[in-house]
Wavefront OBJ file of the C-alpha trace (Angstrom):
o trace
v 160.740 80.774 74.768
v 161.448 80.221 78.403
v 157.974 78.624 78.794
v 158.900 76.028 76.133
v 162.379 75.353 77.572
v 161.504 75.290 81.267
v 157.886 74.388 82.364
v 158.819 75.230 85.959
v 159.677 78.790 84.964
v 156.192 79.079 83.338
v 154.594 77.825 86.549
v 156.601 80.318 88.547
v 155.453 83.206 86.242
v 151.821 82.101 86.573
v 152.143 82.168 90.376
v 153.731 85.654 90.289
v 150.990 86.901 88.026
v 148.270 85.512 90.298
v 149.790 87.130 93.352
v 149.980 90.456 91.518
v 146.313 90.196 90.528
v 145.064 88.843 93.847
v 143.153 92.005 94.846
v 141.494 92.221 91.414
v 140.569 88.501 91.541
v 138.937 88.970 94.929
v 137.070 92.055 93.639
v 135.781 90.144 90.558
v 134.641 87.075 92.562
v 132.897 89.481 94.997
v 131.094 90.888 91.928
v 130.139 87.349 90.902
v 128.639 86.727 94.303
v 126.732 90.040 94.256
v 125.270 89.283 90.816
v 124.081 85.907 92.049
v 122.311 87.597 94.968
v 120.798 90.170 92.576
v 119.336 87.481 90.335
v 117.847 85.681 93.279
v 116.352 88.954 94.572
v 114.877 89.378 91.046
v 113.295 85.928 91.436
v 111.756 86.881 94.727
v 110.477 90.112 93.275
v 108.782 88.292 90.395
v 107.342 85.445 92.486
v 105.966 87.870 95.102
v 104.466 90.227 92.472
v 106.635 93.137 93.691
v 108.171 94.313 90.489
v 105.661 97.134 89.771
v 105.418 98.420 93.323
v 107.835 101.296 92.681
v 106.440 103.366 89.873
v 109.283 105.846 89.511
v 112.938 105.638 88.590
v 115.201 107.971 90.579
v 118.754 106.735 90.309
v 120.005 108.722 93.315
v 117.010 109.799 95.456
v 115.310 106.489 94.795
v 117.879 104.778 97.070
v 115.822 105.985 100.050
v 112.407 104.528 100.786
v 109.507 106.808 101.773
v 110.566 108.497 104.985
v 107.213 109.343 106.563
v 103.530 108.433 106.482
v 102.562 111.044 103.880
v 105.349 109.781 101.550
v 104.178 106.196 101.959
v 100.606 107.208 101.117
v 101.805 109.067 98.040
v 103.782 106.035 96.786
v 100.816 103.743 97.473
v 98.487 106.125 95.533
v 100.752 105.971 92.535
v 100.779 102.173 92.684
v 96.927 102.151 92.884
v 96.725 103.872 89.530
v 98.149 100.899 87.552
v 96.238 97.808 86.342
v 97.858 95.371 88.681
v 96.737 97.304 91.774
v 93.218 97.813 90.352
v 92.434 94.260 89.160
v 94.573 91.952 91.250
v 95.624 93.817 94.429
v 92.620 96.005 94.963
v 92.310 94.561 98.493
v 95.786 95.803 99.439
v 96.242 97.935 102.554
v 99.261 100.164 103.044
v 100.848 97.438 105.090
v 100.465 94.981 102.119
v 101.984 97.562 99.834
v 104.973 98.063 102.081
v 105.573 94.264 101.877
v 105.952 94.200 98.083
v 107.670 97.617 98.047
v 110.480 96.184 100.183
v 111.515 93.529 97.770
v 111.585 95.847 94.700
v 113.454 98.459 96.784
v 115.971 95.899 97.935
v 116.408 94.599 94.346
v 117.103 98.121 92.998
v 119.380 99.044 95.836
v 121.444 95.930 95.580
v 121.884 96.872 91.914
v 123.110 100.297 93.000
v 125.524 98.625 95.454
v 126.916 96.421 92.726
v 127.623 99.546 90.718
v 129.513 101.110 93.603
v 131.481 97.881 94.412
v 132.580 97.694 90.744
v 133.333 101.439 90.182
v 135.152 102.573 93.340
v 137.764 99.720 93.401
v 138.144 100.158 89.614
v 139.221 103.794 90.149
v 141.465 102.754 93.017
v 143.160 100.073 90.919
v 143.831 102.535 88.158
v 145.367 105.073 90.555
v 147.557 102.389 92.088
v 148.385 101.064 88.591
v 147.235 97.581 89.455
v 145.239 97.355 86.191
v 147.376 96.992 83.030
v 146.323 98.157 79.578
v 145.114 94.649 78.606
v 142.444 94.861 81.312
v 140.940 98.255 80.375
v 138.747 97.104 77.482
v 137.333 94.093 79.338
v 136.610 96.374 82.261
v 134.814 98.864 80.126
v 132.764 96.017 78.561
v 131.893 94.859 82.057
v 130.625 98.311 83.059
v 128.589 98.578 79.780
v 126.978 95.201 80.501
v 126.077 96.364 83.960
v 124.549 99.596 82.727
v 122.657 97.774 80.013
v 121.237 95.422 82.613
v 119.956 98.351 84.693
v 118.442 100.015 81.629
v 116.644 96.798 80.600
v 115.282 96.433 84.118
v 113.696 99.885 84.122
v 112.351 99.523 80.563
v 110.780 96.265 81.711
v 109.176 97.742 84.772
v 107.991 100.878 82.881
v 106.214 98.659 80.337
v 103.921 97.390 83.073
v 102.987 100.746 84.542
v 99.681 101.135 82.779
v 96.033 100.217 83.137
v 96.059 97.154 80.816
v 99.051 95.018 81.848
v 98.683 93.114 85.128
v 102.309 91.854 85.104
v 105.493 92.626 83.237
v 105.779 90.641 80.030
v 107.522 87.302 80.508
v 109.468 87.965 77.306
v 110.921 91.133 78.752
v 111.557 89.281 81.999
v 113.497 86.666 80.124
v 115.593 89.242 78.337
v 116.348 90.907 81.669
v 117.305 87.563 83.240
v 119.582 86.547 80.364
v 121.268 89.954 80.402
v 122.046 89.410 84.102
v 123.433 85.999 83.335
v 125.552 87.451 80.519
v 127.079 89.852 83.107
v 127.627 86.914 85.472
v 129.196 84.840 82.704
v 131.499 87.621 81.653
v 132.590 88.604 85.159
v 133.323 84.918 86.016
v 135.331 84.406 82.859
v 137.414 87.481 83.519
v 138.077 86.261 87.141
v 139.024 82.742 85.835
v 141.387 84.321 83.339
v 143.280 86.024 86.113
v 143.163 83.206 88.661
v 143.673 79.880 86.861
v 147.231 79.034 85.937
v 148.037 77.815 82.430
v 149.181 74.439 83.781
v 145.579 73.654 84.767
v 144.213 74.155 81.258
v 144.187 71.067 79.055
v 144.210 70.659 75.346
v 140.860 68.992 74.598
v 139.260 70.432 71.461
v 136.325 67.933 71.430
v 135.478 68.565 75.025
v 135.650 72.305 74.468
v 133.251 72.042 71.483
v 130.863 69.795 73.477
v 130.848 72.255 76.385
v 130.027 75.049 73.906
v 126.948 73.167 72.678
v 125.893 72.434 76.246
v 126.262 76.125 77.149
v 124.131 77.141 74.134
v 121.484 74.641 75.123
v 121.603 75.742 78.798
v 121.091 79.400 77.691
v 117.978 78.367 75.919
v 116.877 76.343 78.940
v 117.386 79.341 81.237
v 115.343 81.468 78.805
v 112.506 78.932 79.191
v 113.057 78.980 82.980
v 112.292 82.683 82.872
v 109.177 81.941 80.789
v 108.129 79.418 83.428
v 108.553 81.964 86.208
v 106.968 84.812 84.197
v 103.888 82.808 83.314
v 103.739 80.805 86.544
v 103.606 77.830 84.110
v 104.340 75.277 86.839
v 100.746 75.766 88.026
v 99.419 74.447 84.695
v 100.827 70.980 85.368
v 102.003 70.008 88.894
v 102.665 66.383 88.102
v 105.775 64.333 87.311
v 107.083 62.426 85.332
v 104.006 62.964 83.087
v 102.335 66.312 82.389
v 98.859 66.065 83.800
v 98.994 62.281 83.303
v 100.193 62.483 79.640
v 103.584 62.194 77.975
v 102.319 64.389 75.123
v 100.022 66.679 77.011
v 96.756 68.069 75.677
v 96.630 71.805 75.115
v 99.989 72.109 73.282
v 100.087 73.978 70.004
v 96.640 75.413 70.379
v 97.421 79.097 70.425
v 97.045 79.579 66.709
v 100.700 79.573 65.635
v 103.904 77.674 66.324
v 105.834 80.770 67.530
v 102.956 81.844 69.702
v 102.697 78.438 71.281
v 106.384 78.051 72.128
v 106.527 81.463 73.699
v 103.146 81.976 75.312
v 101.435 78.607 75.933
v 102.218 77.462 79.535
v 101.780 73.788 78.822
v 104.005 73.930 75.711
v 106.615 75.924 77.606
v 106.673 73.483 80.521
v 106.995 70.539 78.022
v 109.956 72.181 76.323
v 111.531 73.140 79.703
v 111.372 69.583 80.863
v 112.632 68.198 77.608
v 115.637 70.485 77.582
v 116.408 69.502 81.201
v 116.603 65.795 80.263
v 118.718 66.552 77.163
v 121.158 68.719 79.187
v 121.534 65.949 81.804
v 122.394 63.410 79.124
v 124.912 65.744 77.413
v 126.578 66.651 80.740
v 126.854 62.956 81.636
v 128.504 62.500 78.267
v 130.916 65.318 78.946
v 131.631 63.810 82.305
v 132.671 60.477 80.848
v 134.677 61.988 77.954
v 136.640 64.101 80.430
v 137.828 61.091 82.438
v 141.312 60.868 80.807
v 142.217 64.395 82.067
v 143.005 64.414 85.771
v 142.973 68.230 85.772
v 139.232 68.099 85.055
v 138.255 65.774 87.873
v 136.871 68.548 90.055
v 134.847 70.323 87.422
v 133.388 67.220 85.921
v 132.234 65.906 89.333
v 130.742 69.228 90.244
v 129.002 69.551 86.839
v 127.286 66.155 87.197
v 126.266 66.781 90.743
v 124.780 70.233 90.051
v 122.758 69.106 87.021
v 121.253 66.174 88.940
v 120.433 68.503 91.794
v 118.888 70.970 89.393
v 116.604 68.302 87.932
v 115.550 67.179 91.443
v 114.745 70.721 92.500
v 112.828 71.317 89.327
v 110.674 68.212 89.990
v 110.081 69.297 93.626
v 109.100 72.748 92.473
v 106.560 71.398 90.033
v 105.134 68.829 92.497
v 104.632 71.536 95.118
v 103.038 74.038 92.792
v 99.433 73.165 93.662
v 97.971 76.633 94.451
v 100.991 78.831 94.183
v 104.647 78.325 93.305
v 106.721 77.485 96.431
v 109.216 80.306 96.839
v 111.937 78.220 98.608
v 112.059 75.499 95.962
v 111.799 77.998 93.124
v 114.718 80.013 94.397
v 116.866 76.919 95.010
v 116.061 75.767 91.499
v 117.140 79.181 90.113
v 120.276 79.181 92.159
v 121.332 75.749 90.922
v 120.581 76.901 87.374
v 123.075 79.726 87.810
v 125.543 77.338 89.510
v 125.286 75.002 86.521
v 125.972 77.921 84.160
v 129.067 78.873 86.210
v 130.382 75.237 86.341
v 130.006 74.937 82.560
v 131.800 78.285 81.980
v 134.568 76.939 84.184
v 134.566 73.666 82.235
v 134.892 75.504 78.941
v 137.600 77.766 80.284
v 139.880 74.916 81.425
v 139.809 73.303 77.967
v 141.485 74.774 74.892
v 141.769 74.154 71.202
l 1 2 3 4 5 6 7 8 9 10 11 12 13 14 15 16 17 18 19 20 21 22 23 24 25 26 27 28 29 30 31 32 33 34 35 36 37 38 39 40 41 42 43 44 45 46 47 48 49 50 51 52 53 54 55 56 57 58 59 60 61 62 63 64 65 66 67 68 69 70 71 72 73 74 75 76 77 78 79 80 81 82 83 84 85 86 87 88 89 90 91 92 93 94 95 96 97 98 99 100 101 102 103 104 105 106 107 108 109 110 111 112 113 114 115 116 117 118 119 120 121 122 123 124 125 126 127 128 129 130 131 132 133 134 135 136 137 138 139 140 141 142 143 144 145 146 147 148 149 150 151 152 153 154 155 156 157 158 159 160 161 162 163 164 165 166 167 168 169 170 171 172 173 174 175 176 177 178 179 180 181 182 183 184 185 186 187 188 189 190 191 192 193 194 195 196 197 198 199 200 201 202 203 204 205 206 207 208 209 210 211 212 213 214 215 216 217 218 219 220 221 222 223 224 225 226 227 228 229 230 231 232 233 234 235 236 237 238 239 240 241 242 243 244 245 246 247 248 249 250 251 252 253 254 255 256 257 258 259 260 261 262 263 264 265 266 267 268 269 270 271 272 273 274 275 276 277 278 279 280 281 282 283 284 285 286 287 288 289 290 291 292 293 294 295 296 297 298 299 300 301 302 303 304 305 306 307 308 309 310 311 312 313 314 315 316 317 318 319 320 321 322 323 324 325 326 327 328 329 330 331 332 333 334 335 336 337 338 339 340 341 342 343 344 345 346 347 348 349 350 351 352 353 354
């Protein structure tokens, strides 16, 4: 009632609520940052072929790397038993193995650190009664998403520890990637819910609907981004704006079935990935212009347009520089802006309501 009678009172209550939740907001945004780093480490792990270097899953003891020469030799010997070591990295020395081991070890340990950073403050906030009952269920969901992500990661790695598979399946990689982004999305949404005052949220049903469609399309695009990384599909066509000199490239839809082509054919996957990028750019530009009447959306619409244009530019540079191998710097920058675009669009959807 007071909110309807006195808008200043509503603003005051929002400010008080934000102050009360300040520590939780900082905690959640710290989690957002750590998830971003974890996804980037996953990208490095994939592009450096490091994902299968650690052949065991030890949740506690695995936090420590091999501590002496004998332990290193034992870990290397286990790696040499799988197909990737036999058929691709048969030339590896122990020093080479240590190089790929490092990235997988760091990726797993950063995941462990995320669990600690989420769990210990959560217990502290409960003891100090800083978390009210309405936050308990979202927190539990957040922990379940984190645990699910870790389980998917290990299942993915375990599937490649054999004599036949040289790499982890790009399908499993995409599922792992999208699960991580779901955790990022959920954590960011929860943080926004506690930090953005109601006065900054506008009633714009059509914009909210459009942002929902854009988010759905972006999710599909990110899935295809994981396909591109998993299959190193950029190497199949390192030209732009055409694909190997053609707008409708040869080699598409030649795998024997439509579903097989759109999920396993590198040329088809790159064609779809590029097409989705152009469509997303157009739709975000449309959202940008439709949001002009709302001054509260000036910041989010400017950032959204800037990030999508940067994302396209980095995608083009990654493709053009993928002559012999995929350039790690461009690929990671492209992946980072993809996550940034996701976060901006989550922000855009949050600040519009029905």
